[in-house]
KEKE-151647 format. One record per residue (C-alpha): x, y, z; residue number from 1; residue in one letter. Coordinates in pm, 1 decimal, padded with zeros to 6 digits, always signed. Each point is the difference from the previous one (the first is absolute). Example, Ala and Ser with C-alpha at 12.3 -4.5 7.8 and 13.67 -1.06 7.14 Angstrom:
KEKE-151647
- +01230.0:-00450.0:+00780.0:1:A
- +00137.0:+00344.0:-00066.0:2:S
***
This chain:
KEKE-151647
- +11880.4:-05357.2:+00899.8:1:X
- +00221.1:+00234.4:+00206.8:2:X
- +00266.6:-00185.2:+00199.2:3:X
- +00136.2:+00138.4:+00323.9:4:X
- +00365.7:-00012.6:+00085.4:5:X
- +00080.7:-00237.7:+00288.5:6:X
- +00103.5:+00283.3:+00223.8:7:X
- -00335.9:+00184.9:-00049.4:8:X
- -00199.0:-00314.0:+00033.7:9:X
- +00179.6:-00081.8:+00328.3:10:X
- -00069.1:+00345.6:+00133.0:11:X
- -00375.6:-00022.1:-00089.3:12:X
- -00025.5:-00336.7:+00163.8:13:X
- +00176.0:+00144.3:+00320.1:14:X
- -00235.2:+00284.3:+00005.0:15:X
- -00314.3:-00229.8:-00024.9:16:X
- +00134.5:-00221.2:+00276.5:17:X
- +00060.7:+00305.5:+00214.1:18:X
- -00355.0:+00130.8:-00043.9:19:X
- -00204.5:-00052.9:+00321.0:20:X
- -00285.9:-00249.9:-00005.7:21:X
- -00361.6:+00155.6:+00013.5:22:X
- -00084.1:+00115.6:+00340.3:23:X
- -00205.4:-00245.8:+00199.5:24:X
- -00298.3:+00129.5:+00201.2:25:X
- -00040.6:-00164.9:+00325.4:26:X
- -00372.3:-00045.0:+00101.3:27:X
- -00069.9:-00058.3:+00363.4:28:X
- -00331.4:-00167.8:+00109.8:29:X
- -00088.2:+00067.2:+00366.6:30:X
- -00159.7:-00339.3:+00051.3:31:X
- -00116.3:+00089.6:+00356.1:32:X
- -00157.4:+00329.4:-00090.6:33:X
- -00339.4:-00057.6:-00131.0:34:X
- -00200.1:+00289.8:-00145.6:35:X
- -00342.9:-00185.5:-00023.7:36:X
- -00179.9:-00258.4:-00205.7:37:X
- -00024.6:+00070.5:-00368.8:38:X
- -00370.6:-00039.9:-00049.7:39:X
- -00103.8:-00177.9:-00316.1:40:X
- -00213.7:+00298.6:-00100.2:41:X
- +00317.3:+00192.5:-00058.8:42:X
- -00000.6:-00186.0:-00332.7:43:X
- -00358.2:+00117.5:-00075.7:44:X
- -00156.1:+00053.8:-00350.3:45:X
- -00230.9:+00267.7:-00142.3:46:X
- -00273.0:-00084.1:-00249.3:47:X
- -00175.8:+00304.6:-00132.7:48:X
- -00266.2:+00031.3:-00284.1:49:X
- +00255.8:+00183.5:-00231.3:50:X
- +00117.4:-00055.7:-00350.9:51:X
- +00029.1:-00368.1:-00078.1:52:X
- +00086.4:-00129.1:+00338.9:53:X
- -00337.2:-00181.2:+00014.0:54:X
- -00172.3:+00000.0:-00327.6:55:X
- +00266.9:-00094.2:-00240.8:56:X
- +00223.7:-00116.8:+00276.6:57:X
- -00086.3:-00220.9:+00304.4:58:X
- -00371.9:-00034.5:-00086.0:59:X
- -00111.6:-00158.8:-00324.8:60:X
- -00363.9:-00118.2:+00103.4:61:X
- -00115.3:-00353.5:+00011.9:62:X
- -00082.5:-00021.3:-00375.8:63:X
- +00353.1:+00086.6:-00117.0:64:X
- +00190.7:-00243.2:-00214.4:65:X
- +00310.0:+00086.4:+00223.2:66:X
- +00019.6:-00263.3:+00274.0:67:X
- -00160.6:+00137.7:+00321.3:68:X
- -00162.3:-00097.9:+00319.0:69:X
- -00312.0:+00208.8:+00079.2:70:X
- +00120.7:+00271.5:-00242.2:71:X
- +00347.4:+00036.7:+00147.7:72:X
- +00285.1:-00096.9:-00246.7:73:X
- +00160.0:-00315.0:+00120.3:74:X
- +00342.5:+00085.4:-00099.9:75:X
- -00008.0:+00332.3:+00194.4:76:X
- -00153.5:-00168.0:+00301.6:77:X
- +00273.0:-00270.7:+00004.5:78:X
- +00268.0:+00273.6:-00023.2:79:X
- -00162.5:+00196.3:+00288.3:80:X
- -00007.7:-00324.5:+00213.0:81:X
- +00372.7:-00027.8:-00018.7:82:X
- +00027.5:+00348.2:+00155.7:83:X
- -00193.3:-00105.3:+00313.3:84:X
- -00208.1:+00324.4:-00039.1:85:X
- -00090.9:+00091.7:+00359.1:86:X
- -00252.5:+00278.1:-00052.9:87:X
- -00164.9:+00173.7:-00290.6:88:X
- -00137.6:+00366.0:+00008.2:89:X
- -00317.1:+00061.7:-00216.5:90:X
- -00178.2:+00165.2:-00182.3:91:X
- +00231.3:+00309.5:+00022.7:92:X
- +00169.9:+00241.8:+00007.9:93:X
- -00181.5:+00297.3:-00154.6:94:X
- -00255.0:-00247.8:-00153.5:95:X
- -00121.6:-00101.4:+00362.7:96:X
- -00163.2:+00351.3:+00030.7:97:X
- -00224.4:-00043.2:-00303.8:98:X
- -00069.4:-00372.5:+00052.6:99:X
- -00356.2:-00107.0:+00102.8:100:X
- +00017.0:-00351.2:+00105.9:101:X
- -00361.1:-00091.0:-00108.5:102:X
- +00111.5:+00051.2:-00358.4:103:X
- +00225.9:-00308.2:+00028.2:104:X
- -00242.8:-00260.7:+00156.8:105:X
- -00290.7:-00185.7:-00142.3:106:X
- -00100.1:+00145.1:-00346.8:107:X
- +00293.3:+00223.3:-00084.4:108:X
- -00031.3:+00371.6:-00080.0:109:X
- +00254.8:+00132.0:-00247.7:110:X
- +00145.2:+00334.6:+00086.7:111:X
- +00261.9:+00247.6:-00115.5:112:X
- +00334.2:+00002.6:+00185.9:113:X
- +00010.1:+00379.0:+00074.1:114:X
- +00303.8:-00042.1:+00221.5:115:X
- +00220.0:-00142.5:-00288.8:116:X
- -00069.3:+00147.3:-00344.1:117:X
- -00369.7:-00062.0:-00049.3:118:X
- +00046.0:-00354.4:-00102.2:119:X
- -00281.2:-00253.2:+00007.8:120:X
- -00037.9:-00191.1:+00326.4:121:X
- -00212.0:-00321.4:-00047.2:122:X
- -00001.1:-00078.4:+00377.7:123:X
- +00044.0:-00370.5:-00077.8:124:X
- +00260.5:-00000.9:+00253.0:125:X
- -00175.1:+00088.4:+00328.1:126:X
- -00020.9:-00091.9:+00359.1:127:X
- -00042.6:-00374.4:-00038.6:128:X
- +00277.6:-00025.1:-00260.5:129:X
- +00251.8:+00195.1:+00213.2:130:X
- -00074.9:-00187.7:+00327.5:131:X
- +00005.8:-00339.9:-00181.1:132:X
- +00336.4:+00087.5:-00162.3:133:X
- +00142.6:+00099.5:+00341.2:134:X
- -00132.8:-00319.1:+00158.7:135:X
- +00145.0:-00223.7:-00275.8:136:X
- +00336.5:+00170.9:+00051.4:137:X
- -00016.7:-00016.0:+00380.0:138:X
- +00034.6:+00374.5:+00013.8:139:X
- -00144.6:+00241.0:+00240.2:140:X
- -00228.3:+00275.0:-00123.1:141:X
- +00045.6:+00387.0:+00014.6:142:X
- -00326.8:+00179.1:-00092.3:143:X
- -00000.3:+00364.8:-00088.4:144:X
- -00358.4:+00132.2:+00028.7:145:X
- -00135.2:+00296.7:-00191.9:146:X
- +00002.1:+00309.7:+00207.4:147:X
- +00037.5:+00256.5:-00288.1:148:X
- -00340.2:-00071.5:-00162.9:149:X
- -00151.1:-00254.5:+00217.3:150:X
- -00192.2:-00006.7:+00334.4:151:X
- +00063.5:-00142.4:+00335.6:152:X
- -00307.1:-00214.9:-00037.0:153:X
- +00135.4:-00137.8:-00336.6:154:X
- +00336.2:-00083.8:+00161.2:155:X
- -00159.1:-00171.2:+00309.1:156:X
- -00237.8:-00193.9:-00226.0:157:X
- +00291.9:-00126.1:-00212.2:158:X
- +00193.5:-00117.4:+00309.8:159:X
- -00320.9:-00183.6:+00121.4:160:X
- -00055.5:-00157.9:-00340.6:161:X
- +00356.2:-00137.6:-00002.0:162:X
- +00034.5:-00103.3:+00364.3:163:X
- -00349.8:-00045.0:+00147.9:164:X
- -00061.5:-00346.9:+00149.8:165:X
- -00367.3:+00047.1:+00106.8:166:X
- -00331.3:+00001.1:-00162.7:167:X
- +00012.4:+00366.7:-00099.1:168:X
- -00129.6:+00114.6:-00341.9:169:X
- +00347.8:+00065.7:-00119.0:170:X
- +00151.3:-00316.0:+00110.4:171:X
- -00301.1:-00183.6:-00166.3:172:X
- +00069.1:+00200.5:-00314.6:173:X
- +00354.3:-00120.6:-00004.3:174:X
- -00108.1:-00350.8:+00035.9:175:X
- -00260.5:+00036.2:-00281.8:176:X
- +00298.4:+00123.1:-00216.0:177:X
- +00182.4:-00323.6:+00060.2:178:X
- +00216.1:+00048.8:+00310.6:179:X
- -00137.9:-00182.4:+00308.6:180:X
- +00281.9:+00064.7:+00246.8:181:X
- +00118.1:+00355.0:+00085.6:182:X
- +00340.3:+00115.5:-00108.0:183:X
- +00234.0:+00203.5:+00223.6:184:X
- +00107.4:+00365.2:-00060.4:185:X
- +00339.1:+00005.4:+00175.7:186:X
- +00086.2:+00365.5:-00054.7:187:X
- -00221.1:+00292.1:-00097.0:188:X
- +00073.8:+00359.4:-00090.8:189:X
- -00258.5:+00276.3:-00036.5:190:X
- +00093.9:+00213.2:-00305.3:191:X
- +00318.5:+00021.2:-00192.8:192:X
- +00227.4:+00301.4:-00062.4:193:X
- -00272.5:+00214.5:+00153.9:194:X
- +00226.2:+00303.9:-00053.4:195:X
- -00017.7:-00061.9:-00379.2:196:X
- -00215.3:-00237.2:-00210.3:197:X
- -00189.9:-00118.3:+00295.0:198:X
- -00174.6:+00330.9:+00060.9:199:X
- +00249.1:+00283.7:+00049.4:200:X
- -00083.6:+00020.1:+00367.5:201:X
- +00168.5:+00194.3:+00268.9:202:X
- +00161.7:-00243.3:+00259.8:203:X
- -00224.9:+00114.8:+00286.7:204:X
- -00314.0:-00060.3:-00202.5:205:X
- +00124.0:-00333.8:-00122.3:206:X
- +00089.1:-00103.1:+00358.9:207:X
- -00356.8:+00088.9:+00104.6:208:X
- -00150.1:-00206.3:-00279.6:209:X
- +00232.0:-00290.5:+00069.6:210:X
- -00083.5:-00012.3:+00378.2:211:X
- -00371.8:+00019.0:-00088.9:212:X
- +00009.5:-00282.4:-00265.5:213:X
- +00235.2:-00226.2:+00196.8:214:X
- -00265.3:-00022.9:+00285.3:215:X
- -00216.8:-00194.1:-00246.7:216:X
- +00258.1:-00227.9:-00142.8:217:X
- -00085.7:-00297.7:+00214.2:218:X
- -00204.1:-00313.8:-00064.7:219:X
- -00099.6:-00260.3:+00258.7:220:X
- +00236.0:+00163.5:+00245.9:221:X
- +00304.0:-00043.1:-00237.7:222:X
- +00190.3:+00299.8:-00135.2:223:X
- +00286.5:-00009.8:-00270.9:224:X
- +00343.6:+00150.4:+00078.5:225:X
- -00090.4:+00357.0:-00079.9:226:X
- +00255.0:+00213.7:-00197.9:227:X
- -00049.1:+00379.1:-00032.7:228:X
- +00098.9:+00146.5:-00343.9:229:X
- +00308.3:+00213.5:+00037.4:230:X
- +00246.6:+00214.7:-00196.7:231:X
- +00230.3:-00046.8:-00301.2:232:X
- +00368.2:+00105.6:+00033.7:233:X
- -00071.0:+00360.4:-00096.9:234:X
- -00259.9:+00079.4:+00267.3:235:X
- +00101.8:-00151.7:+00333.4:236:X
- -00200.7:+00268.7:+00183.7:237:X
- -00324.0:-00157.5:-00124.2:238:X
- +00077.0:-00311.7:+00213.8:239:X
- +00116.5:+00198.5:+00285.0:240:X
- -00344.6:+00201.1:+00013.3:241:X
- -00202.2:-00320.9:-00047.2:242:X
- +00166.9:-00145.4:+00301.7:243:X
- -00075.4:+00305.3:+00202.7:244:X
- -00360.9:-00121.3:+00015.4:245:X
- -00067.8:-00097.4:+00361.8:246:X
- -00169.9:-00331.8:-00096.9:247:X
- +00228.7:-00117.7:-00289.2:248:X
- +00185.7:-00232.9:+00221.3:249:X
- -00320.1:-00164.4:+00117.3:250:X
- -00139.6:-00073.9:-00348.1:251:X
- +00318.4:-00091.2:-00193.2:252:X
- +00305.4:-00227.4:+00046.6:253:X
- +00218.2:+00206.9:-00236.6:254:X
- +00030.2:+00249.9:-00282.0:255:X
- +00090.4:-00051.4:-00362.5:256:X
- +00282.2:+00153.6:-00201.3:257:X
- +00046.8:+00017.3:-00370.9:258:X
- +00331.6:+00047.1:-00176.1:259:X
- +00094.5:-00052.4:-00369.2:260:X
- +00343.1:-00013.7:-00157.3:261:X
- +00015.2:+00232.4:-00305.5:262:X
- +00350.8:+00027.9:-00162.4:263:X
- -00043.6:+00377.2:-00046.7:264:X
- -00227.1:+00077.4:+00305.0:265:X
- -00211.6:+00185.8:-00246.6:266:X
- -00355.4:-00117.5:-00045.6:267:X
- -00022.9:+00170.7:-00346.0:268:X
- +00298.4:-00178.0:-00133.4:269:X
- +00081.3:-00303.2:+00218.4:270:X
- +00256.4:-00175.1:-00218.9:271:X
- +00009.4:-00299.9:-00238.3:272:X
- -00041.3:-00359.4:+00114.4:273:X
- +00272.9:-00108.3:-00249.8:274:X
- +00269.8:+00153.5:-00202.0:275:X
- +00094.8:+00234.1:+00275.4:276:X
- +00347.1:+00145.1:+00068.3:277:X
- +00204.1:-00078.2:+00306.2:278:X
- -00088.6:+00328.5:+00151.2:279:X
- -00361.8:-00132.6:+00017.7:280:X
- +00110.5:-00313.5:+00159.7:281:X
- +00186.6:+00196.6:+00261.8:282:X
- -00295.5:+00229.9:+00073.2:283:X
- -00236.3:-00277.0:+00012.0:284:X
- +00213.0:-00172.6:+00277.8:285:X
- +00045.4:+00330.5:+00170.3:286:X
- -00365.2:+00066.0:+00020.1:287:X
- -00103.7:-00347.1:+00107.2:288:X
- +00239.5:-00002.0:+00285.9:289:X
- -00180.2:+00301.6:+00135.1:290:X
- -00254.4:-00254.4:+00123.0:291:X
- +00228.3:-00063.7:+00295.0:292:X
- -00009.8:+00365.3:+00125.0:293:X
- -00361.7:+00023.0:-00083.4:294:X
- -00095.4:-00283.2:+00218.5:295:X
- +00225.5:+00109.4:+00281.6:296:X
- -00149.5:+00348.8:-00003.1:297:X
- -00360.6:-00142.1:-00021.4:298:X
- +00065.1:-00224.4:+00302.0:299:X
- +00140.9:+00300.6:+00197.1:300:X
- -00315.7:+00195.3:-00093.0:301:X
- -00223.3:-00283.3:+00121.4:302:X
- +00182.6:-00020.8:+00335.6:303:X
- -00032.5:+00368.1:+00049.6:304:X
- -00382.4:-00041.7:+00041.8:305:X
- -00038.2:-00108.7:+00360.8:306:X
- -00362.2:-00122.7:-00035.1:307:X
- +00096.0:-00272.9:-00246.6:308:X
- +00048.0:-00349.5:+00135.2:309:X
- +00335.9:-00154.5:+00023.1:310:X
- +00098.6:-00184.4:-00325.8:311:X
- -00229.9:+00214.4:-00223.2:312:X
- +00099.7:-00120.9:-00338.1:313:X
- +00112.5:+00160.4:-00334.5:314:X
- -00151.0:-00171.7:-00297.8:315:X
- +00179.7:+00066.8:-00330.0:316:X
- -00295.6:-00106.5:-00211.3:317:X
- +00117.2:+00148.5:-00324.3:318:X
- +00360.5:+00008.2:-00124.2:319:X
- +00209.6:-00084.1:-00296.1:320:X
- +00140.1:+00137.5:-00323.6:321:X
- -00203.0:+00228.6:-00229.4:322:X
- +00123.8:+00088.5:-00349.2:323:X
- -00144.2:+00177.7:-00297.6:324:X
- -00271.7:-00200.1:-00176.4:325:X
- +00098.6:-00221.1:-00297.2:326:X
- -00147.9:+00105.9:-00330.7:327:X
- -00268.2:-00239.4:-00120.5:328:X
- -00045.2:-00156.5:+00338.4:329:X
- -00284.5:+00018.7:+00259.4:330:X
- -00000.5:+00245.4:+00294.3:331:X
- +00302.1:-00039.7:+00218.9:332:X
- +00142.4:-00309.3:-00170.7:333:X
- +00380.0:+00015.0:+00010.3:334:X
- +00296.0:-00221.4:-00070.0:335:X
- +00180.1:-00160.2:+00295.5:336:X
- +00368.4:-00022.5:-00002.8:337:X
- +00289.3:-00108.1:+00226.2:338:X
- -00020.4:+00356.2:+00125.4:339:X
- -00344.6:-00069.4:+00136.5:340:X
- +00140.6:-00315.6:+00159.4:341:X
- +00270.1:+00197.1:+00178.8:342:X
- -00250.1:+00255.5:+00116.2:343:X
- -00219.9:-00281.3:+00137.9:344:X
- +00298.1:-00143.5:+00192.0:345:X
- +00103.8:+00334.3:+00145.4:346:X
- -00351.4:+00075.5:+00121.2:347:X
- -00046.5:-00347.4:+00149.2:348:X
- +00323.6:+00030.4:+00180.7:349:X
- -00105.6:+00330.7:+00143.2:350:X
- -00343.8:-00155.3:+00108.6:351:X
- +00187.3:-00264.9:+00181.3:352:X
- +00184.0:+00262.9:+00182.4:353:X
- -00323.4:+00137.0:+00148.7:354:X
- -00166.9:-00332.5:+00052.1:355:X
- -00123.8:+00108.0:+00339.2:356:X
- -00195.6:+00290.9:-00128.2:357:X
- -00096.5:-00077.0:-00365.1:358:X
- -00242.8:-00299.1:+00009.5:359:X
- -00097.0:+00021.6:-00365.9:360:X
- +00086.2:+00135.8:-00337.5:361:X
- -00170.5:-00038.5:-00339.8:362:X
- +00206.9:+00044.8:-00313.7:363:X
- -00181.6:+00166.0:-00295.7:364:X
- -00106.5:-00220.9:-00168.4:365:X
- -00062.9:-00372.7:-00070.2:366:X
- -00060.4:-00041.0:-00373.6:367:X
- +00067.1:+00237.7:-00294.4:368:X
- +00005.4:+00310.8:+00204.3:369:X
- +00311.9:+00196.3:+00124.2:370:X
- +00255.1:-00209.2:+00173.4:371:X
- -00192.9:-00317.2:-00088.1:372:X
- +00084.4:-00364.6:+00106.7:373:X
- -00126.6:-00128.5:-00328.4:374:X
- -00068.4:+00130.1:-00343.6:375:X
- -00265.1:-00160.0:-00207.9:376:X
- -00060.0:+00053.8:-00365.7:377:X
- -00280.7:-00212.3:-00150.6:378:X
- +00095.9:-00360.5:+00064.4:379:X
- +00359.2:+00082.2:+00101.1:380:X
- +00116.7:+00055.2:+00355.8:381:X
- +00335.4:+00147.9:+00103.8:382:X
- +00152.0:-00015.9:+00353.9:383:X
- +00177.6:+00325.5:+00070.0:384:X
- +00326.9:+00058.6:+00194.6:385:X
- -00205.9:+00136.3:+00275.4:386:X
- -00199.4:-00320.8:+00008.9:387:X
- +00322.7:-00192.7:+00046.5:388:X
- +00121.1:+00227.5:+00282.9:389:X
- -00327.5:-00069.4:+00188.6:390:X
- +00024.8:-00367.0:-00062.5:391:X
- +00364.8:-00004.8:+00130.9:392:X
- -00089.7:+00203.8:+00302.2:393:X
- -00306.6:-00204.2:+00095.7:394:X
- +00203.1:-00183.8:+00256.9:395:X
- +00022.8:+00314.9:+00215.7:396:X
- -00366.8:-00022.7:+00082.4:397:X
- -00044.9:-00055.1:+00379.2:398:X
- +00379.6:+00008.5:+00050.0:399:X
- +00156.3:+00209.1:+00275.4:400:X
- +00167.5:+00310.1:-00153.1:401:X
- +00355.8:+00050.6:+00126.8:402:X
- +00220.8:+00304.1:+00016.1:403:X
- +00263.9:+00019.4:-00278.7:404:X
- +00306.1:+00227.3:-00004.8:405:X
- +00250.3:+00062.0:-00280.5:406:X
- +00220.5:+00268.7:-00127.8:407:X
- -00010.5:-00052.1:-00378.1:408:X
- +00090.7:+00176.6:-00322.8:409:X
- -00177.6:+00303.4:-00151.9:410:X
- -00155.0:+00019.1:-00352.0:411:X
- +00013.9:+00351.4:-00143.0:412:X
- -00125.0:+00153.4:-00314.3:413:X
- +00022.9:+00373.0:-00054.3:414:X
- -00126.9:+00165.9:+00322.1:415:X
- -00161.1:-00321.6:+00135.8:416:X
- +00187.5:-00226.2:+00241.1:417:X
- -00180.2:-00288.1:+00164.6:418:X
- +00112.3:-00329.3:+00176.5:419:X
- +00076.0:-00245.0:-00269.4:420:X
- -00115.5:-00295.5:+00229.8:421:X
- -00299.8:-00083.2:+00201.7:422:X
- -00059.7:-00290.0:+00232.4:423:X
- -00250.8:-00143.7:+00239.8:424:X
- -00007.3:-00313.7:+00205.3:425:X
- -00246.2:-00204.4:+00198.3:426:X
- -00015.7:-00317.8:+00209.9:427:X
- -00254.1:-00253.8:-00148.2:428:X
- -00209.5:-00227.3:+00222.2:429:X
- +00253.5:-00291.0:-00049.6:430:X
- +00286.3:+00214.0:+00136.5:431:X
- +00174.5:+00058.3:-00330.1:432:X
- +00080.4:+00355.6:-00126.1:433:X
- -00167.1:+00157.3:-00308.1:434:X
- +00223.3:+00268.7:-00147.0:435:X
- -00087.7:+00245.6:-00277.2:436:X
- +00261.7:+00184.9:-00194.5:437:X
- -00046.6:+00266.1:-00259.9:438:X
- +00265.0:+00155.0:-00233.1:439:X
- -00147.7:+00325.0:-00118.5:440:X
- +00319.5:+00093.6:-00191.9:441:X
- -00073.6:-00031.4:-00378.8:442:X
- +00361.7:-00019.2:-00106.7:443:X
- +00201.1:-00193.3:+00262.8:444:X
- +00000.3:-00326.9:+00186.3:445:X
- +00060.7:+00012.9:+00376.8:446:X
- +00166.8:-00275.2:+00224.2:447:X
- -00162.6:-00066.6:+00337.3:448:X
- +00078.0:-00209.9:+00302.9:449:X
- -00230.6:-00125.9:+00269.4:450:X
- +00123.2:-00175.3:+00322.4:451:X
- -00097.8:-00373.5:+00024.6:452:X
- -00058.3:+00005.1:+00365.5:453:X
- -00004.9:-00378.3:+00012.6:454:X
- -00217.4:-00051.1:-00318.0:455:X
- +00109.5:-00292.7:-00214.2:456:X
- -00139.7:+00113.2:-00335.3:457:X
- -00145.6:+00279.0:-00188.4:458:X
- -00219.0:-00016.6:-00318.3:459:X
- -00162.7:+00256.0:-00200.1:460:X
- -00147.8:+00136.5:-00323.6:461:X
- +00077.4:+00319.9:-00188.4:462:X
- -00196.9:+00213.9:-00245.8:463:X
- +00202.2:+00211.3:-00238.1:464:X
- -00028.9:+00166.2:-00331.1:465:X
- +00248.8:+00051.4:-00287.7:466:X
- -00111.6:+00349.2:-00052.0:467:X
- -00168.8:+00283.9:+00213.1:468:X
- -00323.4:-00075.2:-00180.0:469:X
- +00020.2:-00375.6:-00033.4:470:X
- -00354.9:-00153.7:+00001.7:471:X
- -00203.2:-00307.0:-00062.7:472:X
- -00235.3:-00036.2:-00304.2:473:X
- -00221.4:-00258.6:-00154.8:474:X
- +00292.5:-00064.1:-00241.0:475:X
- +00262.0:-00015.4:+00285.2:476:X
- -00185.9:-00078.9:+00311.8:477:X
- +00308.7:-00084.3:+00208.7:478:X
- +00233.6:+00277.3:-00109.4:479:X
- +00000.4:+00111.9:+00356.0:480:X
- -00058.1:-00300.2:+00228.4:481:X
- +00152.4:-00128.1:+00319.8:482:X
- +00300.7:-00222.9:-00013.3:483:X
- +00222.3:-00166.9:+00270.3:484:X
- +00218.4:+00230.5:+00172.8:485:X
- +00377.8:-00080.0:+00043.6:486:X
- +00087.3:+00012.9:+00368.4:487:X
- +00337.9:-00106.8:+00131.8:488:X
- +00101.9:-00089.1:+00337.5:489:X
- +00307.2:+00186.8:+00103.5:490:X
- +00117.7:-00096.2:+00346.5:491:X
- -00248.7:+00136.2:+00239.2:492:X
- -00189.3:+00202.4:-00270.6:493:X
- -00218.6:-00046.0:-00291.9:494:X
- +00088.2:+00206.2:-00303.7:495:X
- -00143.4:+00088.6:-00330.3:496:X
- +00014.0:+00255.6:-00281.1:497:X
- -00324.2:+00185.0:-00057.8:498:X
- -00040.3:+00078.3:-00364.9:499:X
- -00093.4:+00355.5:-00110.8:500:X
- -00377.8:+00043.5:-00007.8:501:X
- -00090.3:-00300.6:+00206.3:502:X
- -00205.8:-00131.3:+00280.5:503:X
- +00100.9:-00311.4:+00198.5:504:X
- -00156.5:-00201.2:+00269.4:505:X
- +00193.2:-00246.3:+00217.1:506:X
- -00086.1:-00260.1:+00249.6:507:X
- +00275.2:-00052.2:+00265.9:508:X
- -00008.4:-00281.9:+00253.5:509:X
***
């Protein structure tokens, strides 16, 4: 042991005492400045026939030894119930444009999934199974019909089969297959990524097809909310040209946008889901924060089209992280770490900021695919950090989004510099405030202060990881799980320290 002389020790103590305390970021919530209602559908899910999402994931079939109800795993269903899932998009994705709905009703017709690796598609999860699942969850339905290899008659028949309430042949066929009452299709899109896997169409050609098909998407005088398939982040001009069509505003309520977070921004080498360097943490955060500018520019583009009705929406119906595939795993299966949880929090805060123009988003995807809520392996189920963020944020559904202002610290790595902190706030129906706080800095805690404005108490939960790639597993299912947040009352403020790599949700009031 090395002993310090008393003079040197005293000098060191004086130096430490003289060091300034960590700067405290003041967060201002403009309580009287409402942006709009955060629609529950902002927390939407996406269920595509891909990898082991359905077969080997959510769906085990009625004859499985794994506990299930009507073929859906009981443990996965119970976990999804806790998320208050508001809407589910199905059957794709790219798969939608090769899906023929009659293969999945009555006597099933096995097919090959040409959209995703040529795997076997037994079609045991079809129309009845999807709509029954949504009904049990209390979720709305978002149907993507097959434009790429289907026909307008096929799509119109499918809608009538699902929603018809009369004595038509299709409604009677549904009844004969075990469903007496019609279901409801809440949202409907014609085609998916029509600039790519959905048919490699020119925007004007797609817009003509869309307007034609949309005219026939009506049953018993009822029409779903119609969404036209739009661009991804690299081709905004596609959406711009689609919206030039003189009738698009008459046959759609909004246009979709797809944006994925790749650490490298390189589709050939996306980056690893685990074991990554801090430089890839930083690049992941920098790329995901581009969502804000992408939404803003998309809204400006929409508003530049005079023939569109006021309030024409932007539907971000595919988003999330996308990493290199894991060797030995099914297509697009990836680990889900605290990095994914932070990405989820950052994006949800952005969506809250645009609550008046973004009525729905659908994270990709629900089970075993990309930024999944749940990972399933045989009889074992693991809740991911992304799942926990969605569960924590569920109280924002139907709350009034409020404007938030702060001048916080910066996180830098190499040439990347981004805001270290992100926040959103909303007024819940009972008058209390919901506040979401994200610390995207992987190496530093940050102190924050929020005015009390008459509130008597604040409670909250926090999700954090010990490392940049901390994650849950069957062996350690709660390695990354919510815990109570420490919030102090300091005069007229509530204060807290946000740990590095964390997402927090408070209730104030």
